[in-house]
Each structure stands twice: as structure tokens, then as C-alpha cells.
Predicted model as a PDB file, atoms N, CA, C, CB and O in Angstrom, pLDDT in the B-factor column:
MODEL        1                                                                  
ATOM      1  N   MET A   1     174.980 216.224  74.775  1.00 44.00           N  
ATOM      2  CA  MET A   1     173.884 217.077  75.215  1.00 44.00           C  
ATOM      3  C   MET A   1     172.542 216.514  74.756  1.00 44.00           C  
ATOM      4  CB  MET A   1     174.071 218.504  74.687  1.00 44.00           C  
ATOM      5  O   MET A   1     171.562 216.566  75.499  1.00 44.00           O  
ATOM      6  N   ALA A   2     172.489 215.974  73.535  1.00 47.00           N  
ATOM      7  CA  ALA A   2     171.237 215.420  73.018  1.00 47.00           C  
ATOM      8  C   ALA A   2     170.784 214.244  73.876  1.00 47.00           C  
ATOM      9  CB  ALA A   2     171.401 214.979  71.548  1.00 47.00           C  
ATOM     10  O   ALA A   2     169.586 214.062  74.092  1.00 47.00           O  
ATOM     11  N   ASP A   3     171.735 213.440  74.370  1.00 47.00           N  
ATOM     12  CA  ASP A   3     171.376 212.314  75.221  1.00 47.00           C  
ATOM     13  C   ASP A   3     170.746 212.788  76.526  1.00 47.00           C  
ATOM     14  CB  ASP A   3     172.605 211.457  75.511  1.00 47.00           C  
ATOM     15  O   ASP A   3     169.861 212.120  77.062  1.00 47.00           O  
ATOM     16  N   LEU A   4     171.184 213.917  77.037  1.00 45.00           N  
ATOM     17  CA  LEU A   4     170.649 214.452  78.277  1.00 45.00           C  
ATOM     18  C   LEU A   4     169.163 214.793  78.111  1.00 45.00           C  
ATOM     19  CB  LEU A   4     171.446 215.696  78.714  1.00 45.00           C  
ATOM     20  O   LEU A   4     168.373 214.577  79.030  1.00 45.00           O  
ATOM     21  N   LEU A   5     168.785 215.319  76.957  1.00 49.00           N  
ATOM     22  CA  LEU A   5     167.398 215.693  76.725  1.00 49.00           C  
ATOM     23  C   LEU A   5     166.484 214.481  76.591  1.00 49.00           C  
ATOM     24  CB  LEU A   5     167.297 216.545  75.486  1.00 49.00           C  
ATOM     25  O   LEU A   5     165.275 214.605  76.787  1.00 49.00           O  
ATOM     26  N   LEU A   6     167.020 213.334  76.269  1.00 52.00           N  
ATOM     27  CA  LEU A   6     166.211 212.130  76.102  1.00 52.00           C  
ATOM     28  C   LEU A   6     166.070 211.328  77.385  1.00 52.00           C  
ATOM     29  CB  LEU A   6     166.806 211.261  75.033  1.00 52.00           C  
ATOM     30  O   LEU A   6     165.350 210.329  77.407  1.00 52.00           O  
ATOM     31  N   LEU A   7     166.735 211.737  78.446  1.00 51.00           N  
ATOM     32  CA  LEU A   7     166.653 211.009  79.702  1.00 51.00           C  
ATOM     33  C   LEU A   7     165.270 211.172  80.323  1.00 51.00           C  
ATOM     34  CB  LEU A   7     167.737 211.488  80.673  1.00 51.00           C  
ATOM     35  O   LEU A   7     164.682 212.250  80.233  1.00 51.00           O  
ATOM     36  N   PRO A   8     164.743 210.132  80.946  1.00 57.00           N  
ATOM     37  CA  PRO A   8     163.457 210.263  81.647  1.00 57.00           C  
ATOM     38  C   PRO A   8     163.564 211.298  82.756  1.00 57.00           C  
ATOM     39  CB  PRO A   8     163.005 208.903  82.230  1.00 57.00           C  
ATOM     40  O   PRO A   8     164.587 211.391  83.436  1.00 57.00           O  
ATOM     41  N   GLY A   9     162.514 212.064  82.931  1.00 58.00           N  
ATOM     42  CA  GLY A   9     162.497 213.053  83.993  1.00 58.00           C  
ATOM     43  C   GLY A   9     163.040 214.396  83.584  1.00 58.00           C  
ATOM     44  O   GLY A   9     162.946 215.352  84.354  1.00 58.00           O  
ATOM     45  N   VAL A  10     163.606 214.504  82.397  1.00 53.00           N  
ATOM     46  CA  VAL A  10     164.102 215.790  81.913  1.00 53.00           C  
ATOM     47  C   VAL A  10     163.067 216.316  80.930  1.00 53.00           C  
ATOM     48  CB  VAL A  10     165.530 215.660  81.242  1.00 53.00           C  
ATOM     49  O   VAL A  10     162.930 215.782  79.829  1.00 53.00           O  
ATOM     50  N   PRO A  11     162.346 217.348  81.311  1.00 56.00           N  
ATOM     51  CA  PRO A  11     161.271 217.841  80.443  1.00 56.00           C  
ATOM     52  C   PRO A  11     161.818 218.512  79.197  1.00 56.00           C  
ATOM     53  CB  PRO A  11     160.384 218.815  81.201  1.00 56.00           C  
ATOM     54  O   PRO A  11     162.841 219.195  79.238  1.00 56.00           O  
ATOM     55  N   THR A  12     161.130 218.309  78.105  1.00 57.00           N  
ATOM     56  CA  THR A  12     161.458 219.016  76.875  1.00 57.00           C  
ATOM     57  C   THR A  12     160.382 220.057  76.649  1.00 57.00           C  
ATOM     58  CB  THR A  12     161.572 218.041  75.656  1.00 57.00           C  
ATOM     59  O   THR A  12     159.373 220.078  77.353  1.00 57.00           O  
ATOM     60  N   CYS A  13     160.590 220.904  75.690  1.00 56.00           N  
ATOM     61  CA  CYS A  13     159.614 221.972  75.423  1.00 56.00           C  
ATOM     62  C   CYS A  13     158.252 221.392  75.065  1.00 56.00           C  
ATOM     63  CB  CYS A  13     160.110 222.884  74.289  1.00 56.00           C  
ATOM     64  O   CYS A  13     157.231 221.887  75.542  1.00 56.00           O  
ATOM     65  N   SER A  14     158.219 220.355  74.236  1.00 56.00           N  
ATOM     66  CA  SER A  14     156.925 219.797  73.824  1.00 56.00           C  
ATOM     67  C   SER A  14     156.210 219.159  75.010  1.00 56.00           C  
ATOM     68  CB  SER A  14     157.115 218.758  72.699  1.00 56.00           C  
ATOM     69  O   SER A  14     154.990 219.277  75.121  1.00 56.00           O  
ATOM     70  N   VAL A  15     156.927 218.496  75.884  1.00 55.00           N  
ATOM     71  CA  VAL A  15     156.303 217.906  77.066  1.00 55.00           C  
ATOM     72  C   VAL A  15     155.771 219.004  77.974  1.00 55.00           C  
ATOM     73  CB  VAL A  15     157.305 217.014  77.829  1.00 55.00           C  
ATOM     74  O   VAL A  15     154.669 218.894  78.510  1.00 55.00           O  
ATOM     75  N   ALA A  16     156.555 220.063  78.145  1.00 61.00           N  
ATOM     76  CA  ALA A  16     156.119 221.164  79.002  1.00 61.00           C  
ATOM     77  C   ALA A  16     154.851 221.799  78.438  1.00 61.00           C  
ATOM     78  CB  ALA A  16     157.235 222.222  79.141  1.00 61.00           C  
ATOM     79  O   ALA A  16     153.955 222.153  79.204  1.00 61.00           O  
ATOM     80  N   ARG A  17     154.755 221.952  77.112  1.00 64.00           N  
ATOM     81  CA  ARG A  17     153.559 222.535  76.508  1.00 64.00           C  
ATOM     82  C   ARG A  17     152.348 221.635  76.705  1.00 64.00           C  
ATOM     83  CB  ARG A  17     153.783 222.790  75.020  1.00 64.00           C  
ATOM     84  O   ARG A  17     151.247 222.126  76.955  1.00 64.00           O  
ATOM     85  N   ILE A  18     152.534 220.353  76.597  1.00 68.00           N  
ATOM     86  CA  ILE A  18     151.423 219.422  76.811  1.00 68.00           C  
ATOM     87  C   ILE A  18     150.916 219.555  78.243  1.00 68.00           C  
ATOM     88  CB  ILE A  18     151.860 217.959  76.519  1.00 68.00           C  
ATOM     89  O   ILE A  18     149.707 219.584  78.476  1.00 68.00           O  
ATOM     90  N   HIS A  19     151.816 219.634  79.180  1.00 83.00           N  
ATOM     91  CA  HIS A  19     151.411 219.771  80.575  1.00 83.00           C  
ATOM     92  C   HIS A  19     150.694 221.089  80.821  1.00 83.00           C  
ATOM     93  CB  HIS A  19     152.620 219.661  81.488  1.00 83.00           C  
ATOM     94  O   HIS A  19     149.726 221.134  81.581  1.00 83.00           O  
ATOM     95  N   ILE A  20     151.153 222.158  80.191  1.00 85.00           N  
ATOM     96  CA  ILE A  20     150.494 223.454  80.357  1.00 85.00           C  
ATOM     97  C   ILE A  20     149.085 223.389  79.790  1.00 85.00           C  
ATOM     98  CB  ILE A  20     151.304 224.580  79.668  1.00 85.00           C  
ATOM     99  O   ILE A  20     148.144 223.875  80.417  1.00 85.00           O  
ATOM    100  N   TRP A  21     148.924 222.790  78.606  1.00 83.00           N  
ATOM    101  CA  TRP A  21     147.590 222.697  78.007  1.00 83.00           C  
ATOM    102  C   TRP A  21     146.671 221.827  78.845  1.00 83.00           C  
ATOM    103  CB  TRP A  21     147.677 222.142  76.586  1.00 83.00           C  
ATOM    104  O   TRP A  21     145.481 222.118  78.968  1.00 83.00           O  
ATOM    105  N   ASN A  22     147.215 220.755  79.426  1.00 87.00           N  
ATOM    106  CA  ASN A  22     146.405 219.929  80.327  1.00 87.00           C  
ATOM    107  C   ASN A  22     145.964 220.733  81.531  1.00 87.00           C  
ATOM    108  CB  ASN A  22     147.186 218.689  80.778  1.00 87.00           C  
ATOM    109  O   ASN A  22     144.833 220.601  82.001  1.00 87.00           O  
ATOM    110  N   PHE A  23     146.866 221.567  82.028  1.00 86.00           N  
ATOM    111  CA  PHE A  23     146.547 222.417  83.167  1.00 86.00           C  
ATOM    112  C   PHE A  23     145.420 223.392  82.813  1.00 86.00           C  
ATOM    113  CB  PHE A  23     147.799 223.187  83.629  1.00 86.00           C  
ATOM    114  O   PHE A  23     144.462 223.543  83.570  1.00 86.00           O  
ATOM    115  N   PHE A  24     145.543 224.049  81.660  1.00 88.00           N  
ATOM    116  CA  PHE A  24     144.505 224.996  81.239  1.00 88.00           C  
ATOM    117  C   PHE A  24     143.181 224.293  80.965  1.00 88.00           C  
ATOM    118  CB  PHE A  24     144.954 225.755  79.992  1.00 88.00           C  
ATOM    119  O   PHE A  24     142.114 224.826  81.267  1.00 88.00           O  
ATOM    120  N   GLU A  25     143.256 223.102  80.397  1.00 90.00           N  
ATOM    121  CA  GLU A  25     142.037 222.331  80.139  1.00 90.00           C  
ATOM    122  C   GLU A  25     141.347 221.968  81.459  1.00 90.00           C  
ATOM    123  CB  GLU A  25     142.364 221.049  79.330  1.00 90.00           C  
ATOM    124  O   GLU A  25     140.122 222.025  81.557  1.00 90.00           O  
ATOM    125  N   ALA A  26     142.121 221.604  82.451  1.00 89.00           N  
ATOM    126  CA  ALA A  26     141.555 221.284  83.762  1.00 89.00           C  
ATOM    127  C   ALA A  26     140.905 222.507  84.388  1.00 89.00           C  
ATOM    128  CB  ALA A  26     142.636 220.730  84.693  1.00 89.00           C  
ATOM    129  O   ALA A  26     139.844 222.406  85.004  1.00 89.00           O  
ATOM    130  N   ILE A  27     141.542 223.663  84.231  1.00 91.00           N  
ATOM    131  CA  ILE A  27     140.947 224.896  84.752  1.00 91.00           C  
ATOM    132  C   ILE A  27     139.629 225.174  84.048  1.00 91.00           C  
ATOM    133  CB  ILE A  27     141.912 226.090  84.579  1.00 91.00           C  
ATOM    134  O   ILE A  27     138.638 225.518  84.693  1.00 91.00           O  
ATOM    135  N   GLN A  28     139.613 225.027  82.724  1.00 92.00           N  
ATOM    136  CA  GLN A  28     138.391 225.280  81.967  1.00 92.00           C  
ATOM    137  C   GLN A  28     137.291 224.305  82.379  1.00 92.00           C  
ATOM    138  CB  GLN A  28     138.662 225.172  80.457  1.00 92.00           C  
ATOM    139  O   GLN A  28     136.136 224.704  82.527  1.00 92.00           O  
ATOM    140  N   MET A  29     137.636 223.039  82.564  1.00 92.00           N  
ATOM    141  CA  MET A  29     136.638 222.048  82.990  1.00 92.00           C  
ATOM    142  C   MET A  29     136.101 222.401  84.369  1.00 92.00           C  
ATOM    143  CB  MET A  29     137.245 220.623  83.001  1.00 92.00           C  
ATOM    144  O   MET A  29     134.898 222.305  84.613  1.00 92.00           O  
ATOM    145  N   GLY A  30     136.984 222.809  85.268  1.00 93.00           N  
ATOM    146  CA  GLY A  30     136.556 223.206  86.605  1.00 93.00           C  
ATOM    147  C   GLY A  30     135.633 224.397  86.549  1.00 93.00           C  
ATOM    148  O   GLY A  30     134.638 224.453  87.273  1.00 93.00           O  
ATOM    149  N   HIS A  31     135.955 225.357  85.689  1.00 93.00           N  
ATOM    150  CA  HIS A  31     135.109 226.547  85.543  1.00 93.00           C  
ATOM    151  C   HIS A  31     133.750 226.156  84.978  1.00 93.00           C  
ATOM    152  CB  HIS A  31     135.788 227.596  84.631  1.00 93.00           C  
ATOM    153  O   HIS A  31     132.721 226.658  85.430  1.00 93.00           O  
ATOM    154  N   SER A  32     133.742 225.265  83.994  1.00 94.00           N  
ATOM    155  CA  SER A  32     132.477 224.816  83.415  1.00 94.00           C  
ATOM    156  C   SER A  32     131.618 224.101  84.455  1.00 94.00           C  
ATOM    157  CB  SER A  32     132.737 223.891  82.222  1.00 94.00           C  
ATOM    158  O   SER A  32     130.406 224.306  84.511  1.00 94.00           O  
ATOM    159  N   MET A  33     132.240 223.275  85.265  1.00 94.00           N  
ATOM    160  CA  MET A  33     131.492 222.561  86.302  1.00 94.00           C  
ATOM    161  C   MET A  33     130.949 223.534  87.342  1.00 94.00           C  
ATOM    162  CB  MET A  33     132.381 221.504  86.980  1.00 94.00           C  
ATOM    163  O   MET A  33     129.823 223.375  87.814  1.00 94.00           O  
ATOM    164  N   LEU A  34     131.738 224.531  87.698  1.00 94.00           N  
ATOM    165  CA  LEU A  34     131.301 225.539  88.657  1.00 94.00           C  
ATOM    166  C   LEU A  34     130.130 226.335  88.084  1.00 94.00           C  
ATOM    167  CB  LEU A  34     132.467 226.481  89.028  1.00 94.00           C  
ATOM    168  O   LEU A  34     129.151 226.592  88.785  1.00 94.00           O  
ATOM    169  N   GLN A  35     130.228 226.722  86.822  1.00 95.00           N  
ATOM    170  CA  GLN A  35     129.159 227.480  86.182  1.00 95.00           C  
ATOM    171  C   GLN A  35     127.882 226.655  86.132  1.00 95.00           C  
ATOM    172  CB  GLN A  35     129.572 227.911  84.767  1.00 95.00           C  
ATOM    173  O   GLN A  35     126.795 227.178  86.377  1.00 95.00           O  
ATOM    174  N   LYS A  36     128.004 225.376  85.818  1.00 95.00           N  
ATOM    175  CA  LYS A  36     126.825 224.501  85.767  1.00 95.00           C  
ATOM    176  C   LYS A  36     126.186 224.392  87.150  1.00 95.00           C  
ATOM    177  CB  LYS A  36     127.208 223.093  85.241  1.00 95.00           C  
ATOM    178  O   LYS A  36     124.962 224.440  87.273  1.00 95.00           O  
ATOM    179  N   ALA A  37     127.003 224.246  88.183  1.00 96.00           N  
ATOM    180  CA  ALA A  37     126.473 224.164  89.546  1.00 96.00           C  
ATOM    181  C   ALA A  37     125.762 225.460  89.933  1.00 96.00           C  
ATOM    182  CB  ALA A  37     127.604 223.862  90.545  1.00 96.00           C  
ATOM    183  O   ALA A  37     124.709 225.427  90.571  1.00 96.00           O  
ATOM    184  N   GLN A  38     126.334 226.596  89.550  1.00 96.00           N  
ATOM    185  CA  GLN A  38     125.696 227.882  89.850  1.00 96.00           C  
ATOM    186  C   GLN A  38     124.367 228.005  89.108  1.00 96.00           C  
ATOM    187  CB  GLN A  38     126.631 229.054  89.472  1.00 96.00           C  
ATOM    188  O   GLN A  38     123.383 228.485  89.671  1.00 96.00           O  
ATOM    189  N   ASP A  39     124.334 227.577  87.852  1.00 97.00           N  
ATOM    190  CA  ASP A  39     123.101 227.632  87.072  1.00 97.00           C  
ATOM    191  C   ASP A  39     122.025 226.733  87.674  1.00 97.00           C  
ATOM    192  CB  ASP A  39     123.371 227.228  85.621  1.00 97.00           C  
ATOM    193  O   ASP A  39     120.858 227.115  87.753  1.00 97.00           O  
ATOM    194  N   MET A  40     122.426 225.544  88.096  1.00 97.00           N  
ATOM    195  CA  MET A  40     121.465 224.617  88.706  1.00 97.00           C  
ATOM    196  C   MET A  40     120.925 225.194  90.013  1.00 97.00           C  
ATOM    197  CB  MET A  40     122.123 223.238  88.962  1.00 97.00           C  
ATOM    198  O   MET A  40     119.735 225.068  90.299  1.00 97.00           O  
ATOM    199  N   TYR A  41     121.778 225.818  90.795  1.00 97.00           N  
ATOM    200  CA  TYR A  41     121.363 226.429  92.054  1.00 97.00           C  
ATOM    201  C   TYR A  41     120.367 227.556  91.789  1.00 97.00           C  
ATOM    202  CB  TYR A  41     122.586 226.962  92.830  1.00 97.00           C  
ATOM    203  O   TYR A  41     119.352 227.672  92.476  1.00 97.00           O  
ATOM    204  N   ALA A  42     120.667 228.384  90.787  1.00 97.00           N  
ATOM    205  CA  ALA A  42     119.763 229.489  90.455  1.00 97.00           C  
ATOM    206  C   ALA A  42     118.411 228.966  89.984  1.00 97.00           C  
ATOM    207  CB  ALA A  42     120.386 230.387  89.374  1.00 97.00           C  
ATOM    208  O   ALA A  42     117.374 229.522  90.346  1.00 97.00           O  
ATOM    209  N   GLU A  43     118.411 227.910  89.188  1.00 97.00           N  
ATOM    210  CA  GLU A  43     117.148 227.315  88.721  1.00 97.00           C  
ATOM    211  C   GLU A  43     116.344 226.744  89.888  1.00 97.00           C  
ATOM    212  CB  GLU A  43     117.426 226.208  87.683  1.00 97.00           C  
ATOM    213  O   GLU A  43     115.121 226.879  89.930  1.00 97.00           O  
ATOM    214  N   GLU A  44     117.027 226.114  90.824  1.00 98.00           N  
ATOM    215  CA  GLU A  44     116.341 225.553  91.993  1.00 98.00           C  
ATOM    216  C   GLU A  44     115.730 226.675  92.830  1.00 98.00           C  
ATOM    217  CB  GLU A  44     117.318 224.709  92.853  1.00 98.00           C  
ATOM    218  O   GLU A  44     114.603 226.557  93.311  1.00 98.00           O  
ATOM    219  N   ARG A  45     116.477 227.754  92.998  1.00 97.00           N  
ATOM    220  CA  ARG A  45     115.947 228.902  93.751  1.00 97.00           C  
ATOM    221  C   ARG A  45     114.716 229.478  93.062  1.00 97.00           C  
ATOM    222  CB  ARG A  45     117.027 229.995  93.907  1.00 97.00           C  
ATOM    223  O   ARG A  45     113.745 229.828  93.732  1.00 97.00           O  
ATOM    224  N   LYS A  46     114.739 229.583  91.738  1.00 98.00           N  
ATOM    225  CA  LYS A  46     113.579 230.084  90.986  1.00 98.00           C  
ATOM    226  C   LYS A  46     112.385 229.166  91.177  1.00 98.00           C  
ATOM    227  CB  LYS A  46     113.912 230.212  89.486  1.00 98.00           C  
ATOM    228  O   LYS A  46     111.262 229.627  91.379  1.00 98.00           O  
ATOM    229  N   ARG A  47     112.635 227.854  91.113  1.00 98.00           N  
ATOM    230  CA  ARG A  47     111.554 226.878  91.271  1.00 98.00           C  
ATOM    231  C   ARG A  47     110.928 226.990  92.655  1.00 98.00           C  
ATOM    232  CB  ARG A  47     112.074 225.450  91.039  1.00 98.00           C  
ATOM    233  O   ARG A  47     109.705 226.979  92.795  1.00 98.00           O  
ATOM    234  N   GLN A  48     111.773 227.097  93.674  1.00 98.00           N  
ATOM    235  CA  GLN A  48     111.267 227.229  95.044  1.00 98.00           C  
ATOM    236  C   GLN A  48     110.472 228.517  95.216  1.00 98.00           C  
ATOM    237  CB  GLN A  48     112.424 227.191  96.047  1.00 98.00           C  
ATOM    238  O   GLN A  48     109.437 228.518  95.883  1.00 98.00           O  
ATOM    239  N   GLN A  49     110.943 229.618  94.623  1.00 98.00           N  
ATOM    240  CA  GLN A  49     110.218 230.882  94.717  1.00 98.00           C  
ATOM    241  C   GLN A  49     108.867 230.772  94.019  1.00 98.00           C  
ATOM    242  CB  GLN A  49     111.044 232.027  94.106  1.00 98.00           C  
ATOM    243  O   GLN A  49     107.868 231.284  94.524  1.00 98.00           O  
ATOM    244  N   LEU A  50     108.827 230.117  92.876  1.00 98.00           N  
ATOM    245  CA  LEU A  50     107.568 229.921  92.156  1.00 98.00           C  
ATOM    246  C   LEU A  50     106.583 229.112  93.001  1.00 98.00           C  
ATOM    247  CB  LEU A  50     107.822 229.213  90.808  1.00 98.00           C  
ATOM    248  O   LEU A  50     105.395 229.433  93.046  1.00 98.00           O  
ATOM    249  N   GLU A  51     107.067 228.075  93.665  1.00 98.00           N  
ATOM    250  CA  GLU A  51     106.197 227.279  94.538  1.00 98.00           C  
ATOM    251  C   GLU A  51     105.652 228.125  95.684  1.00 98.00           C  
ATOM    252  CB  GLU A  51     106.961 226.066  95.097  1.00 98.00           C  
ATOM    253  O   GLU A  51     104.472 228.028  96.023  1.00 98.00           O  
ATOM    254  N   ARG A  52     106.507 228.956  96.283  1.00 98.00           N  
ATOM    255  CA  ARG A  52     106.037 229.830  97.367  1.00 98.00           C  
ATOM    256  C   ARG A  52     105.009 230.832  96.855  1.00 98.00           C  
ATOM    257  CB  ARG A  52     107.221 230.575  98.010  1.00 98.00           C  
ATOM    258  O   ARG A  52     104.005 231.094  97.519  1.00 98.00           O  
ATOM    259  N   ASP A  53     105.260 231.389  95.678  1.00 97.00           N  
ATOM    260  CA  ASP A  53     104.317 232.344  95.095  1.00 97.00           C  
ATOM    261  C   ASP A  53     102.969 231.688  94.801  1.00 97.00           C  
ATOM    262  CB  ASP A  53     104.896 232.945  93.811  1.00 97.00           C  
ATOM    263  O   ASP A  53     101.913 232.261  95.070  1.00 97.00           O  
ATOM    264  N   GLU A  54     103.022 230.484  94.248  1.00 97.00           N  
ATOM    265  CA  GLU A  54     101.776 229.763  93.949  1.00 97.00           C  
ATOM    266  C   GLU A  54     100.994 229.472  95.228  1.00 97.00           C  
ATOM    267  CB  GLU A  54     102.080 228.445  93.206  1.00 97.00           C  
ATOM    268  O   GLU A  54      99.771 229.614  95.254  1.00 97.00           O  
ATOM    269  N   ALA A  55     101.692 229.068  96.283  1.00 97.00           N  
ATOM    270  CA  ALA A  55     101.027 228.783  97.553  1.00 97.00           C  
ATOM    271  C   ALA A  55     100.399 230.056  98.124  1.00 97.00           C  
ATOM    272  CB  ALA A  55     102.025 228.178  98.563  1.00 97.00           C  
ATOM    273  O   ALA A  55      99.285 230.019  98.646  1.00 97.00           O  
ATOM    274  N   ALA A  56     101.108 231.174  98.025  1.00 97.00           N  
ATOM    275  CA  ALA A  56     100.574 232.438  98.541  1.00 97.00           C  
ATOM    276  C   ALA A  56      99.333 232.865  97.763  1.00 97.00           C  
ATOM    277  CB  ALA A  56     101.643 233.541  98.474  1.00 97.00           C  
ATOM    278  O   ALA A  56      98.357 233.326  98.355  1.00 97.00           O  
ATOM    279  N   VAL A  57      99.367 232.715  96.445  1.00 96.00           N  
ATOM    280  CA  VAL A  57      98.205 233.076  95.620  1.00 96.00           C  
ATOM    281  C   VAL A  57      97.027 232.175  95.951  1.00 96.00           C  
ATOM    282  CB  VAL A  57      98.546 232.977  94.114  1.00 96.00           C  
ATOM    283  O   VAL A  57      95.898 232.653  96.063  1.00 96.00           O  
ATOM    284  N   THR A  58      97.270 230.886  96.109  1.00 95.00           N  
ATOM    285  CA  THR A  58      96.203 229.940  96.455  1.00 95.00           C  
ATOM    286  C   THR A  58      95.575 230.313  97.788  1.00 95.00           C  
ATOM    287  CB  THR A  58      96.746 228.500  96.509  1.00 95.00           C  
ATOM    288  O   THR A  58      94.350 230.323  97.914  1.00 95.00           O  
ATOM    289  N   GLN A  59      96.399 230.619  98.784  1.00 95.00           N  
ATOM    290  CA  GLN A  59      95.879 231.015 100.092  1.00 95.00           C  
ATOM    291  C   GLN A  59      95.063 232.304  99.989  1.00 95.00           C  
ATOM    292  CB  GLN A  59      97.030 231.195 101.093  1.00 95.00           C  
ATOM    293  O   GLN A  59      94.008 232.425 100.611  1.00 95.00           O  
ATOM    294  N   GLN A  60      95.548 233.254  99.214  1.00 94.00           N  
ATOM    295  CA  GLN A  60      94.821 234.514  99.055  1.00 94.00           C  
ATOM    296  C   GLN A  60      93.479 234.283  98.372  1.00 94.00           C  
ATOM    297  CB  GLN A  60      95.656 235.520  98.250  1.00 94.00           C  
ATOM    298  O   GLN A  60      92.471 234.863  98.774  1.00 94.00           O  
ATOM    299  N   LEU A  61      93.459 233.446  97.353  1.00 94.00           N  
ATOM    300  CA  LEU A  61      92.201 233.149  96.665  1.00 94.00           C  
ATOM    301  C   LEU A  61      91.223 232.430  97.589  1.00 94.00           C  
ATOM    302  CB  LEU A  61      92.463 232.299  95.416  1.00 94.00           C  
ATOM    303  O   LEU A  61      90.022 232.697  97.556  1.00 94.00           O  
ATOM    304  N   LEU A  62      91.741 231.516  98.416  1.00 93.00           N  
ATOM    305  CA  LEU A  62      90.870 230.823  99.365  1.00 93.00           C  
ATOM    306  C   LEU A  62      90.287 231.802 100.378  1.00 93.00           C  
ATOM    307  CB  LEU A  62      91.640 229.709 100.089  1.00 93.00           C  
ATOM    308  O   LEU A  62      89.100 231.733 100.699  1.00 93.00           O  
ATOM    309  N   ARG A  63      91.123 232.717 100.883  1.00 92.00           N  
ATOM    310  CA  ARG A  63      90.615 233.716 101.834  1.00 92.00           C  
ATOM    311  C   ARG A  63      89.547 234.595 101.185  1.00 92.00           C  
ATOM    312  CB  ARG A  63      91.768 234.594 102.363  1.00 92.00           C  
ATOM    313  O   ARG A  63      88.501 234.857 101.779  1.00 92.00           O  
ATOM    314  N   GLU A  64      89.820 235.041  99.971  1.00 90.00           N  
ATOM    315  CA  GLU A  64      88.850 235.879  99.273  1.00 90.00           C  
ATOM    316  C   GLU A  64      87.563 235.105  98.996  1.00 90.00           C  
ATOM    317  CB  GLU A  64      89.446 236.407  97.959  1.00 90.00           C  
ATOM    318  O   GLU A  64      86.470 235.666  99.085  1.00 90.00           O  
ATOM    319  N   GLY A  65      87.685 233.834  98.666  1.00 87.00           N  
ATOM    320  CA  GLY A  65      86.521 233.003  98.411  1.00 87.00           C  
ATOM    321  C   GLY A  65      85.693 232.811  99.673  1.00 87.00           C  
ATOM    322  O   GLY A  65      84.463 232.851  99.629  1.00 87.00           O  
ATOM    323  N   LEU A  66      86.369 232.604 100.795  1.00 82.00           N  
ATOM    324  CA  LEU A  66      85.660 232.433 102.069  1.00 82.00           C  
ATOM    325  C   LEU A  66      84.980 233.742 102.477  1.00 82.00           C  
ATOM    326  CB  LEU A  66      86.636 231.964 103.181  1.00 82.00           C  
ATOM    327  O   LEU A  66      83.861 233.732 102.990  1.00 82.00           O  
ATOM    328  N   GLN A  67      85.656 234.855 102.250  1.00 83.00           N  
ATOM    329  CA  GLN A  67      85.066 236.157 102.580  1.00 83.00           C  
ATOM    330  C   GLN A  67      83.842 236.410 101.700  1.00 83.00           C  
ATOM    331  CB  GLN A  67      86.108 237.297 102.403  1.00 83.00           C  
ATOM    332  O   GLN A  67      82.821 236.905 102.177  1.00 83.00           O  
ATOM    333  N   ALA A  68      83.948 236.075 100.433  1.00 77.00           N  
ATOM    334  CA  ALA A  68      82.834 236.309  99.497  1.00 77.00           C  
ATOM    335  C   ALA A  68      81.659 235.413  99.859  1.00 77.00           C  
ATOM    336  CB  ALA A  68      83.275 236.050  98.027  1.00 77.00           C  
ATOM    337  O   ALA A  68      80.510 235.848  99.783  1.00 77.00           O  
ATOM    338  N   SER A  69      81.920 234.184 100.249  1.00 77.00           N  
ATOM    339  CA  SER A  69      80.810 233.289 100.612  1.00 77.00           C  
ATOM    340  C   SER A  69      80.181 233.733 101.931  1.00 77.00           C  
ATOM    341  CB  SER A  69      81.301 231.822 100.720  1.00 77.00           C  
ATOM    342  O   SER A  69      78.978 233.561 102.127  1.00 77.00           O  
ATOM    343  N   GLY A  70      80.977 234.302 102.837  1.00 71.00           N  
ATOM    344  CA  GLY A  70      80.437 234.838 104.081  1.00 71.00           C  
ATOM    345  C   GLY A  70      79.572 236.059 103.841  1.00 71.00           C  
ATOM    346  O   GLY A  70      78.555 236.240 104.510  1.00 71.00           O  
ATOM    347  N   ASP A  71      79.959 236.891 102.901  1.00 65.00           N  
ATOM    348  CA  ASP A  71      79.183 238.077 102.546  1.00 65.00           C  
ATOM    349  C   ASP A  71      77.877 237.692 101.859  1.00 65.00           C  
ATOM    350  CB  ASP A  71      80.002 238.999 101.640  1.00 65.00           C  
ATOM    351  O   ASP A  71      76.876 238.394 102.004  1.00 65.00           O  
ATOM    352  N   ALA A  72      77.872 236.598 101.118  1.00 60.00           N  
ATOM    353  CA  ALA A  72      76.661 236.173 100.391  1.00 60.00           C  
ATOM    354  C   ALA A  72      75.596 235.689 101.367  1.00 60.00           C  
ATOM    355  CB  ALA A  72      76.996 235.053  99.371  1.00 60.00           C  
ATOM    356  O   ALA A  72      74.407 235.766 101.059  1.00 60.00           O  
ATOM    357  N   HIS A  73      75.988 235.196 102.527  1.00 57.00           N  
ATOM    358  CA  HIS A  73      75.019 234.700 103.499  1.00 57.00           C  
ATOM    359  C   HIS A  73      74.328 235.830 104.245  1.00 57.00           C  
ATOM    360  CB  HIS A  73      75.697 233.778 104.487  1.00 57.00           C  
ATOM    361  O   HIS A  73      73.289 235.616 104.869  1.00 57.00           O  
ATOM    362  N   LEU A  74      74.895 237.035 104.186  1.00 52.00           N  
ATOM    363  CA  LEU A  74      74.317 238.169 104.922  1.00 52.00           C  
ATOM    364  C   LEU A  74      73.137 238.751 104.246  1.00 52.00           C  
ATOM    365  CB  LEU A  74      75.323 239.233 105.122  1.00 52.00           C  
ATOM    366  O   LEU A  74      72.548 239.709 104.747  1.00 52.00           O  
TER     367      LEU A  74                                                      
ENDMDL                                                                          
END                                                                             
């Protein structure tokens, strides 16, 4: 019976545990990579929103400036 356990292709408890831990480690790595991608996406969305907000404020200030200069000529 002991010889049967030493044959290639016959998993032992320690080999099975190593494979399970590798499996869990791969899941954890995949989750970490997914979380990082989600964080990067959220940061990019924030950056884009900030750029849009800055452009809107600049346009509003320019309009107000043009209106004020038009009023000064009257």
C-alpha cells in the first residue's frame, strides 16, 4: 500500500494541500488585481470629472468677465 502512495499521479494529502493553497493564492491575486483595476478606474473618473468641472468654471468666469466688461462700456 505504501508503494501505491509513492507512485506518480497519485495525490497525497500534502500535495493536495499545496494545490489548494495555490488555488486560494491565485484567487486572492485575481481579487487584488481586480480591486486595483477598479481603484484605477475610479481615480480616472474623478480626474475626468475634475477636468470637466474646471472647464465649466473657466467658461463661467469668462462669460461673467465678458458681461462685466460689456456693462462697464455702458
